[in-house]
C-alpha positions as CSV (number, residue, x, y, z in Angstrom):
1,M,150.7,-55.1,-38.4
2,L,148.4,-54.4,-40.7
3,T,149.9,-55.1,-44.0
4,K,148.0,-54.3,-47.6
5,H,147.8,-58.0,-48.6
6,S,145.7,-58.7,-45.1
7,F,143.6,-55.3,-45.4
8,I,142.6,-56.4,-48.8
9,C,141.5,-59.9,-47.5
10,D,139.7,-58.1,-44.6
11,V,137.7,-56.0,-47.3
12,K,137.0,-58.9,-49.8
13,C,135.7,-61.4,-46.4
14,C,133.6,-57.8,-45.8
15,F,132.2,-57.6,-49.2
16,Q,131.8,-61.5,-49.0
17,H,129.9,-61.2,-46.2
18,E,127.5,-58.7,-46.9
19,I,126.7,-59.9,-50.3
20,I,125.7,-63.4,-48.7
21,L,123.4,-61.6,-46.0
22,T,122.1,-59.0,-48.8
23,R,120.9,-61.9,-51.4
24,Q,118.5,-63.1,-48.7
25,L,116.5,-59.8,-48.9
26,Q,113.0,-59.9,-50.7
27,H,110.9,-57.3,-51.1
28,Q,109.2,-55.9,-54.5
29,N,111.2,-52.6,-53.5
30,V,114.4,-53.7,-53.2
31,L,116.6,-54.5,-56.4
32,P,117.8,-58.3,-56.2
33,Y,121.3,-59.2,-57.6
34,H,122.3,-62.5,-59.4
35,A,126.1,-61.8,-58.2
36,A,128.8,-59.9,-57.5
37,F,132.4,-59.9,-57.3
38,V,135.3,-58.3,-56.8
39,S,137.4,-56.6,-60.2
40,G,140.4,-55.1,-59.2
41,P,139.5,-52.0,-56.9
42,E,135.9,-52.5,-58.0
43,V,132.6,-54.2,-56.7
44,I,130.7,-55.3,-59.7
45,V,127.3,-56.6,-59.2
46,V,125.1,-58.2,-62.0
47,A,121.2,-57.1,-61.6
48,P,118.2,-57.4,-63.6
49,L,117.5,-54.8,-66.2
50,M,115.8,-52.1,-64.9
51,A,113.2,-50.9,-67.4
52,F,113.8,-47.3,-66.8
53,G,117.1,-47.2,-65.2
54,S,118.6,-45.2,-62.7
55,C,116.3,-41.7,-61.6
56,K,118.9,-39.9,-63.0
57,D,118.4,-41.8,-66.1
58,L,115.2,-41.2,-66.0
59,L,115.5,-37.2,-65.8
60,S,117.9,-37.0,-68.3
61,S,116.2,-38.6,-70.9
62,H,112.3,-38.5,-70.5
63,F,111.8,-35.5,-67.9
64,T,114.2,-32.6,-68.5
65,D,112.1,-30.0,-66.9
66,G,111.4,-32.4,-63.8
67,L,109.5,-35.0,-62.5
68,P,105.4,-34.9,-62.1
69,E,104.6,-34.8,-58.6
70,E,102.2,-37.9,-58.9
71,A,105.3,-39.6,-60.0
72,I,107.6,-38.2,-57.2
73,A,105.2,-39.5,-54.4
74,F,104.9,-43.0,-56.0
75,I,109.1,-43.2,-56.4
76,L,109.4,-41.9,-52.7
77,R,106.6,-44.3,-51.7
78,D,108.1,-47.5,-53.0
79,V,112.0,-46.2,-52.1
80,L,110.7,-45.4,-48.2
81,Q,108.8,-49.3,-48.5
82,G,112.2,-51.0,-49.5
83,L,114.2,-48.9,-46.7
84,D,111.6,-49.9,-44.1
85,Y,111.8,-53.6,-45.1
86,I,115.7,-53.1,-44.9
87,H,116.0,-51.3,-41.9
88,R,113.4,-54.0,-40.1
89,K,115.6,-56.7,-41.2
90,G,118.7,-54.7,-39.5
91,Y,120.6,-53.4,-42.6
92,I,121.5,-49.6,-43.4
93,H,121.2,-48.8,-47.1
94,R,124.5,-47.1,-47.9
95,Y,124.2,-46.6,-51.4
96,E,123.0,-43.6,-53.5
97,S,121.5,-45.5,-56.8
98,L,117.7,-45.8,-57.2
99,Y,116.4,-47.4,-60.2
100,I,113.2,-47.4,-61.7
101,T,111.1,-50.8,-62.9
102,R,107.8,-49.0,-63.3
103,L,106.1,-45.6,-62.8
């Protein structure tokens, strides 16, 4: 029988395993992180400060009418290179966050 306690322990163990594995990823287009921990129902990830924040931040603060086509091309190139790297390592990207360090 699966209890709430055993489910929480399984989820925590799963997160710990994922954190250990993903900390080994080293690529210029994959965001590294310094630490990760569980606080109540949330998983907190401590990562370097991204110069421009997320794409959503960039659009809402600097490009309210949309990004120039050239910027979109650069962002997509970098995203695809990062995804290619993690897929070659056997990982699947599941998060919807995209952070920008340079344009």
